[in-house]
C-alpha positions as CSV (number, residue, x, y, z in Angstrom):
1,M,5.4,-25.7,20.6
2,K,5.5,-23.2,23.0
3,P,6.2,-24.8,26.3
4,S,2.7,-23.9,27.2
5,L,1.5,-25.4,24.7
6,T,4.1,-28.1,25.9
7,W,2.3,-28.7,29.6
8,A,-1.2,-28.8,27.6
9,A,0.1,-32.4,25.9
10,V,2.1,-33.6,28.6
11,V,-0.8,-32.8,31.2
12,T,-3.4,-35.4,28.7
13,V,0.1,-37.8,28.2
14,A,-0.3,-38.5,32.2
15,A,-3.9,-38.4,32.5
16,A,-3.3,-40.9,29.6
17,W,-0.6,-42.7,31.9
18,L,-3.2,-42.9,34.8
19,Q,-6.0,-44.1,33.3
20,S,-4.4,-47.2,31.5
21,G,-3.0,-48.3,34.9
22,L,-5.0,-46.8,38.4
23,V,-8.4,-44.9,37.1
24,A,-9.1,-47.9,34.9
25,R,-10.0,-50.2,38.1
26,W,-12.2,-48.3,39.1
27,R,-15.9,-49.4,38.5
28,V,-18.8,-47.9,39.5
29,L,-21.8,-48.9,38.0
30,G,-20.2,-50.6,34.2
31,A,-18.7,-47.4,33.8
32,W,-15.6,-45.8,34.9
33,P,-14.2,-41.7,34.8
34,D,-12.0,-41.0,32.0
35,L,-9.0,-39.2,33.0
36,V,-7.9,-38.1,29.4
37,L,-12.0,-36.1,29.0
38,V,-11.4,-34.6,32.3
39,A,-8.3,-33.5,31.5
40,I,-9.1,-32.0,28.2
41,I,-12.3,-29.7,29.6
42,T,-9.8,-29.1,32.2
43,V,-7.3,-27.2,29.7
44,S,-9.8,-26.2,28.0
45,L,-11.9,-24.8,30.6
46,L,-9.0,-23.3,32.8
47,F,-6.9,-21.9,29.7
48,G,-8.6,-21.5,26.5
49,T,-8.9,-23.0,23.3
50,R,-5.8,-23.3,22.3
51,A,-4.3,-25.6,25.3
52,G,-7.2,-27.2,25.7
53,L,-6.6,-28.0,21.7
54,V,-3.6,-29.2,22.0
55,A,-4.8,-31.6,25.0
56,G,-7.6,-32.9,22.8
57,L,-5.5,-33.4,19.5
58,T,-2.8,-35.0,22.5
59,G,-5.8,-37.0,24.4
60,G,-7.9,-37.7,20.8
61,L,-4.9,-39.4,19.3
62,M,-3.3,-41.3,22.1
63,T,-6.9,-42.5,23.1
64,G,-7.3,-43.4,19.4
65,F,-4.5,-45.4,19.0
66,S,-4.8,-47.4,22.7
67,A,-9.0,-48.5,21.3
68,G,-7.7,-49.4,17.9
69,A,-10.6,-49.6,15.7
70,A,-12.2,-46.6,16.9
71,G,-9.6,-43.7,16.5
72,L,-11.0,-41.9,14.4
73,P,-14.1,-41.1,16.7
74,F,-11.9,-40.5,19.6
75,L,-10.0,-37.8,18.1
76,V,-12.5,-35.8,16.4
77,S,-15.0,-36.2,19.8
78,R,-11.2,-35.0,22.3
79,V,-10.8,-31.7,19.8
80,L,-14.6,-31.2,19.8
81,V,-15.2,-31.0,23.7
82,A,-12.0,-28.9,23.6
83,A,-12.9,-26.2,21.0
84,A,-16.3,-26.0,22.2
85,V,-15.1,-25.9,25.9
86,G,-12.7,-23.1,24.8
87,Q,-15.1,-21.7,23.4
88,V,-17.7,-20.9,26.2
89,R,-14.4,-20.3,28.9
90,V,-14.9,-17.0,28.7
91,R,-18.4,-16.8,29.8
92,L,-17.7,-18.7,33.3
93,H,-16.1,-17.9,36.2
94,R,-13.7,-20.5,35.9
95,E,-12.7,-21.4,39.7
96,N,-15.6,-22.1,40.7
97,L,-15.9,-25.5,41.7
98,I,-19.5,-25.6,40.5
99,V,-18.5,-24.3,37.4
100,Q,-15.9,-27.1,37.2
101,L,-18.0,-29.3,37.8
102,L,-20.3,-28.9,35.2
103,A,-18.2,-28.1,32.8
104,V,-16.8,-31.8,33.2
105,G,-20.0,-33.4,33.6
106,C,-21.5,-31.5,30.7
107,G,-18.5,-31.6,28.7
108,T,-18.3,-35.6,28.9
109,I,-21.6,-36.0,28.3
110,F,-21.2,-34.0,25.1
111,G,-18.2,-35.9,24.4
112,E,-19.4,-39.0,24.4
113,V,-23.0,-38.2,22.8
114,V,-19.9,-36.8,19.9
115,F,-18.0,-40.5,19.8
116,L,-21.6,-42.2,20.4
117,A,-22.7,-40.7,17.3
118,L,-18.9,-41.5,15.2
119,A,-19.6,-45.4,16.2
120,P,-22.8,-46.2,16.0
121,D,-22.4,-50.0,17.1
122,L,-21.5,-48.9,20.6
123,L,-25.0,-47.6,21.0
124,R,-26.4,-51.2,20.6
125,H,-24.9,-51.9,24.4
126,P,-28.3,-51.8,26.1
127,R,-27.2,-49.1,28.8
128,A,-25.5,-47.5,26.8
129,L,-27.3,-43.6,27.8
130,E,-26.3,-45.1,31.0
131,I,-23.1,-46.0,31.2
132,V,-22.9,-42.2,29.7
133,G,-24.7,-40.5,32.8
134,V,-22.4,-42.5,35.5
135,T,-19.2,-42.1,33.4
136,A,-20.0,-37.8,33.6
137,A,-21.0,-38.2,37.1
138,L,-17.7,-39.6,37.8
139,N,-15.9,-37.1,35.5
140,A,-17.5,-34.2,37.3
141,L,-16.3,-35.0,41.0
142,L,-12.7,-35.9,39.3
143,G,-12.6,-32.7,37.9
144,P,-12.3,-29.6,40.6
145,P,-8.9,-32.0,42.1
146,V,-8.0,-32.1,38.0
147,A,-8.3,-28.5,38.0
148,A,-6.4,-27.5,41.2
149,L,-3.7,-29.7,40.0
150,V,-3.4,-28.3,36.9
151,A,-3.4,-24.5,37.9
152,R,-0.3,-24.8,39.8
153,L,1.3,-26.3,36.7
154,P,4.8,-24.2,36.7
155,L,4.9,-22.4,33.8
156,P,2.5,-19.3,32.9
157,L,-0.5,-20.8,30.6
158,E,-1.9,-17.0,30.2
159,G,-0.9,-15.7,27.5
160,L,-3.2,-18.7,25.5
161,A,-6.7,-17.0,27.1
162,R,-7.3,-15.0,24.3
């Protein structure tokens, strides 16, 4: 693994660590932000598909293992989000705050819809779609600060964006 791809995985592991300890307590309207998904989308947006896929695979495996039975839907949804954002990023002005808000919000909705399609039992929750919307809004608010931190990684990642 190249050092820059290693940094993509490190960012996702750090996000998972923060998610399990700190962010899991931030509950708003029955939903909470998904910092791992924000990190995956941000890495894909800023540094391209390859780095995003590494982040998606890392985040999907970590979240999936912690979730137990729903592991495969987490893995597939996170990798698909990384691939989608990585492919769309070439048409976006990535440093723009509005682009970051929209990319993280829309990426979250896409990832959660894929997750719910792969784990349809969760759709039985009466507020499932409302929770997805609130999570997307919370994630969108976290997108720009996470992007600012990820953009300051010490190793150059420009070679990944092709």
